[in-house]
LUMTI-57309 format. One line per 2 residues: number of its first residue (from 1); for each residue x, y, z of N, C-alpha, C. Coordinates in nm, 3 decimals. Example, Ala and Ser with C-alpha at 12.3 -4.5 7.8 and 13.67 -1.06 7.14 Angstrom:
REM residues 2
1	1.319:-0.569:0.780:1.230:-0.450:0.780:1.320:-0.330:0.780 ~ 1.285:-0.225:0.708:1.367:-0.106:0.714:1.290:0.003:0.787 .
REM end
This chain:
REM residues 114
1	-0.040:-1.484:-2.416:-0.008:-1.572:-2.341:-0.084:-1.597:-2.268 ~ -0.166:-1.702:-2.251:-0.297:-1.751:-2.187:-0.192:-1.862:-2.045 .
3	-0.257:-1.787:-1.926:-0.231:-1.824:-1.806:-0.397:-1.934:-1.757 ~ -0.313:-2.028:-1.733:-0.407:-2.109:-1.641:-0.473:-2.085:-1.483 .
5	-0.586:-2.057:-1.479:-0.578:-1.995:-1.310:-0.606:-2.095:-1.199 ~ -0.557:-2.118:-1.103:-0.596:-2.252:-1.027:-0.644:-2.143:-0.899 .
7	-0.724:-2.230:-0.861:-0.751:-2.168:-0.718:-0.730:-2.259:-0.604 ~ -0.616:-2.230:-0.502:-0.565:-2.328:-0.396:-0.735:-2.337:-0.294 .
9	-0.713:-2.480:-0.221:-0.836:-2.518:-0.161:-0.857:-2.405:-0.020 ~ -0.773:-2.297:0.023:-0.765:-2.212:0.077:-0.826:-2.128:0.033 .
11	-0.823:-2.087:-0.061:-0.940:-1.976:-0.147:-1.043:-2.033:-0.182 ~ -1.087:-2.130:-0.197:-1.208:-2.148:-0.239:-1.318:-2.160:-0.134 .
13	-1.227:-2.184:-0.024:-1.310:-2.166:0.082:-1.328:-2.039:0.180 ~ -1.241:-1.972:0.158:-1.249:-1.800:0.137:-1.394:-1.719:0.066 .
15	-1.367:-1.776:-0.063:-1.487:-1.763:-0.154:-1.603:-1.789:-0.094 ~ -1.611:-1.933:-0.057:-1.790:-1.998:0.000:-1.836:-1.904:0.131 .
17	-1.681:-1.904:0.178:-1.699:-1.824:0.323:-1.771:-1.672:0.309 ~ -1.728:-1.629:0.268:-1.764:-1.463:0.178:-1.883:-1.494:0.131 .
19	-1.967:-1.575:0.030:-2.041:-1.598:-0.026:-2.196:-1.602:0.072 ~ -2.138:-1.693:0.167:-2.270:-1.748:0.302:-2.302:-1.598:0.334 .
21	-2.175:-1.547:0.429:-2.199:-1.414:0.471:-2.262:-1.286:0.388 ~ -2.273:-1.296:0.271:-2.301:-1.184:0.207:-2.476:-1.205:0.167 .
23	-2.454:-1.397:0.158:-2.629:-1.455:0.140:-2.692:-1.441:0.281 ~ -2.630:-1.409:0.371:-2.765:-1.396:0.491:-2.786:-1.253:0.482 .
25	-2.741:-1.155:0.410:-2.778:-1.043:0.407:-2.868:-1.036:0.311 ~ -2.825:-1.024:0.169:-2.903:-0.968:0.053:-2.853:-1.150:-0.059 .
27	-2.964:-1.250:-0.037:-2.912:-1.351:-0.173:-2.899:-1.347:-0.271 ~ -2.929:-1.219:-0.362:-2.993:-1.182:-0.480:-2.812:-1.101:-0.465 .
29	-2.785:-1.047:-0.369:-2.660:-0.982:-0.428:-2.537:-1.103:-0.379 ~ -2.559:-1.210:-0.271:-2.413:-1.323:-0.313:-2.436:-1.366:-0.460 .
31	-2.542:-1.404:-0.528:-2.528:-1.459:-0.642:-2.473:-1.369:-0.748 ~ -2.500:-1.258:-0.756:-2.390:-1.127:-0.828:-2.264:-1.129:-0.778 .
33	-2.241:-1.133:-0.635:-2.110:-1.117:-0.611:-2.031:-1.222:-0.637 ~ -2.057:-1.371:-0.681:-1.999:-1.474:-0.717:-1.952:-1.503:-0.862 .
35	-2.077:-1.463:-0.924:-2.065:-1.445:-1.026:-1.967:-1.338:-1.114 ~ -1.937:-1.188:-1.077:-1.859:-1.129:-1.079:-1.726:-1.139:-1.050 .
37	-1.712:-1.198:-0.923:-1.559:-1.244:-0.870:-1.516:-1.360:-0.958 ~ -1.606:-1.453:-1.011:-1.551:-1.572:-1.075:-1.484:-1.513:-1.226 .
39	-1.571:-1.371:-1.253:-1.560:-1.336:-1.363:-1.414:-1.224:-1.354 ~ -1.395:-1.174:-1.242:-1.253:-1.102:-1.199:-1.152:-1.209:-1.159 .
41	-1.130:-1.353:-1.170:-1.074:-1.465:-1.165:-1.011:-1.473:-1.270 ~ -1.130:-1.455:-1.379:-1.073:-1.522:-1.510:-0.990:-1.396:-1.602 .
43	-1.025:-1.307:-1.562:-0.937:-1.159:-1.640:-0.783:-1.162:-1.603 ~ -0.763:-1.284:-1.494:-0.619:-1.334:-1.455:-0.535:-1.389:-1.562 .
45	-0.608:-1.452:-1.697:-0.588:-1.523:-1.823:-0.481:-1.432:-1.901 ~ -0.535:-1.327:-1.858:-0.440:-1.250:-1.960:-0.364:-1.145:-1.878 .
47	-0.251:-1.090:-1.881:-0.161:-1.045:-1.781:-0.160:-1.005:-1.673 ~ -0.135:-1.127:-1.551:-0.209:-1.099:-1.459:-0.089:-1.052:-1.372 .
49	0.028:-1.034:-1.473:0.148:-0.897:-1.418:0.158:-0.726:-1.379 ~ 0.004:-0.734:-1.432:-0.052:-0.565:-1.453:-0.072:-0.575:-1.307 .
51	-0.100:-0.654:-1.235:-0.181:-0.629:-1.061:-0.005:-0.611:-0.996 ~ -0.029:-0.543:-0.903:0.082:-0.503:-0.803:0.113:-0.600:-0.706 .
53	0.250:-0.625:-0.695:0.306:-0.683:-0.570:0.210:-0.663:-0.433 ~ 0.212:-0.709:-0.387:0.177:-0.692:-0.236:0.257:-0.619:-0.142 .
55	0.207:-0.540:-0.038:0.313:-0.442:0.053:0.398:-0.604:0.135 ~ 0.344:-0.726:0.170:0.395:-0.809:0.225:0.490:-0.936:0.168 .
57	0.514:-0.876:0.031:0.617:-0.972:-0.076:0.715:-1.006:-0.014 ~ 0.791:-0.844:0.044:0.920:-0.906:0.072:0.958:-0.942:0.217 .
59	0.857:-0.933:0.292:0.805:-1.017:0.378:0.806:-1.188:0.354 ~ 0.738:-1.246:0.276:0.702:-1.327:0.203:0.834:-1.408:0.141 .
61	0.938:-1.287:0.067:1.046:-1.315:0.012:0.994:-1.401:-0.110 ~ 0.872:-1.395:-0.191:0.860:-1.395:-0.310:0.743:-1.284:-0.390 .
63	0.770:-1.259:-0.524:0.685:-1.182:-0.559:0.492:-1.213:-0.558 ~ 0.414:-1.222:-0.468:0.350:-1.220:-0.439:0.242:-1.092:-0.499 .
65	0.135:-1.108:-0.574:0.006:-0.992:-0.612:-0.111:-0.995:-0.585 ~ -0.182:-0.891:-0.554:-0.302:-0.908:-0.558:-0.409:-0.849:-0.672 .
67	-0.472:-0.865:-0.696:-0.616:-0.835:-0.763:-0.719:-0.741:-0.668 ~ -0.774:-0.600:-0.684:-0.869:-0.602:-0.618:-1.025:-0.626:-0.627 .
69	-1.081:-0.684:-0.604:-1.203:-0.700:-0.625:-1.379:-0.627:-0.501 ~ -1.420:-0.595:-0.573:-1.515:-0.512:-0.519:-1.524:-0.357:-0.503 .
71	-1.587:-0.293:-0.396:-1.573:-0.158:-0.393:-1.601:-0.128:-0.201 ~ -1.495:-0.028:-0.188:-1.549:0.088:-0.045:-1.539:-0.091:0.084 .
73	-1.636:-0.073:0.109:-1.582:-0.183:0.276:-1.634:-0.317:0.214 ~ -1.709:-0.366:0.059:-1.619:-0.468:0.055:-1.587:-0.493:-0.038 .
75	-1.453:-0.444:-0.051:-1.309:-0.489:-0.133:-1.270:-0.615:-0.062 ~ -1.227:-0.708:-0.158:-1.121:-0.807:-0.136:-1.024:-0.792:-0.201 .
77	-0.891:-0.887:-0.168:-0.791:-0.898:-0.189:-0.748:-1.030:-0.238 ~ -0.760:-1.078:-0.411:-0.707:-1.203:-0.478:-0.585:-1.169:-0.466 .
79	-0.567:-1.291:-0.367:-0.391:-1.312:-0.350:-0.316:-1.375:-0.408 ~ -0.243:-1.383:-0.500:-0.142:-1.477:-0.547:-0.021:-1.492:-0.675 .
81	0.042:-1.565:-0.726:0.144:-1.574:-0.773:0.121:-1.624:-0.901 ~ 0.203:-1.559:-0.955:0.252:-1.588:-1.118:0.371:-1.701:-1.169 .
83	0.335:-1.839:-1.199:0.451:-1.912:-1.242:0.442:-1.930:-1.377 ~ 0.528:-1.871:-1.441:0.570:-1.903:-1.576:0.586:-2.040:-1.657 .
85	0.707:-2.076:-1.504:0.777:-2.225:-1.597:0.699:-2.344:-1.463 ~ 0.586:-2.429:-1.544:0.519:-2.507:-1.473:0.533:-2.633:-1.575 .
87	0.484:-2.754:-1.504:0.459:-2.858:-1.608:0.331:-2.823:-1.720 ~ 0.252:-2.759:-1.633:0.118:-2.742:-1.685:0.120:-2.618:-1.763 .
89	0.227:-2.556:-1.809:0.185:-2.410:-1.854:0.219:-2.308:-1.788 ~ 0.207:-2.154:-1.803:0.209:-2.077:-1.709:0.082:-2.091:-1.637 .
91	0.131:-2.039:-1.501:0.006:-2.092:-1.401:-0.017:-1.925:-1.296 ~ -0.144:-1.900:-1.284:-0.145:-1.806:-1.206:-0.210:-1.880:-1.065 .
93	-0.144:-1.933:-0.944:-0.195:-1.992:-0.814:-0.241:-1.872:-0.744 ~ -0.446:-1.894:-0.674:-0.455:-1.821:-0.614:-0.442:-1.883:-0.471 .
95	-0.421:-1.785:-0.405:-0.392:-1.860:-0.266:-0.473:-1.790:-0.138 ~ -0.527:-1.723:-0.184:-0.629:-1.640:-0.079:-0.718:-1.553:-0.114 .
97	-0.831:-1.524:-0.105:-0.968:-1.428:-0.130:-0.979:-1.354:-0.003 ~ -0.931:-1.303:0.070:-0.951:-1.198:0.179:-1.019:-1.062:0.169 .
99	-1.097:-1.035:0.282:-1.154:-0.927:0.263:-1.005:-0.783:0.278 ~ -1.075:-0.673:0.236:-0.951:-0.591:0.257:-0.866:-0.538:0.300 .
101	-0.999:-0.531:0.466:-0.966:-0.463:0.612:-0.880:-0.596:0.685 ~ -0.857:-0.726:0.599:-0.848:-0.802:0.729:-0.669:-0.772:0.757 .
103	-0.603:-0.856:0.794:-0.475:-0.847:0.862:-0.354:-0.878:0.749 ~ -0.261:-0.838:0.773:-0.171:-0.897:0.652:-0.112:-1.004:0.613 .
105	-0.083:-1.093:0.531:-0.072:-1.205:0.458:0.057:-1.221:0.506 ~ 0.074:-1.388:0.653:0.202:-1.458:0.601:0.209:-1.519:0.565 .
107	0.338:-1.614:0.552:0.346:-1.713:0.494:0.280:-1.838:0.527 ~ 0.231:-1.857:0.656:0.152:-1.929:0.720:-0.003:-1.959:0.644 .
109	-0.021:-1.864:0.591:-0.119:-1.784:0.487:-0.145:-1.870:0.356 ~ -0.014:-1.861:0.339:-0.037:-1.861:0.145:0.048:-2.018:0.174 .
111	0.042:-2.137:0.220:0.118:-2.222:0.197:0.058:-2.334:0.145 ~ 0.071:-2.365:0.048:-0.019:-2.456:0.028:0.044:-2.610:-0.074 .
113	-0.057:-2.694:-0.083:0.055:-2.840:-0.065:0.101:-2.853:-0.255 ~ 0.217:-2.929:-0.259:0.263:-2.959:-0.368:0.239:-3.024:-0.432 .
REM end
């Protein structure tokens, strides 16, 4: 079953903020990082449940997952949930894309407009 991957406005802002930080240091690396990030997001179209629940899921009261992207200190958490039943078919909703070293996710961090 193919899922539609939808990126929320906060996640999109996270992506471009990270891209700008990387671009300041290495423009060529930033372009590659962005291309590969979108390729990683596309992998969520198939079997997104392969990704583990985040440690904060119990506190959030819902099954939020993450896909890790990058290496070492450049690892990012792609934080998302899966909506099997929606009017648009099955959806993977990307809430945030944060550096792996950042603080734990809270409910306020993943609130989206409905």
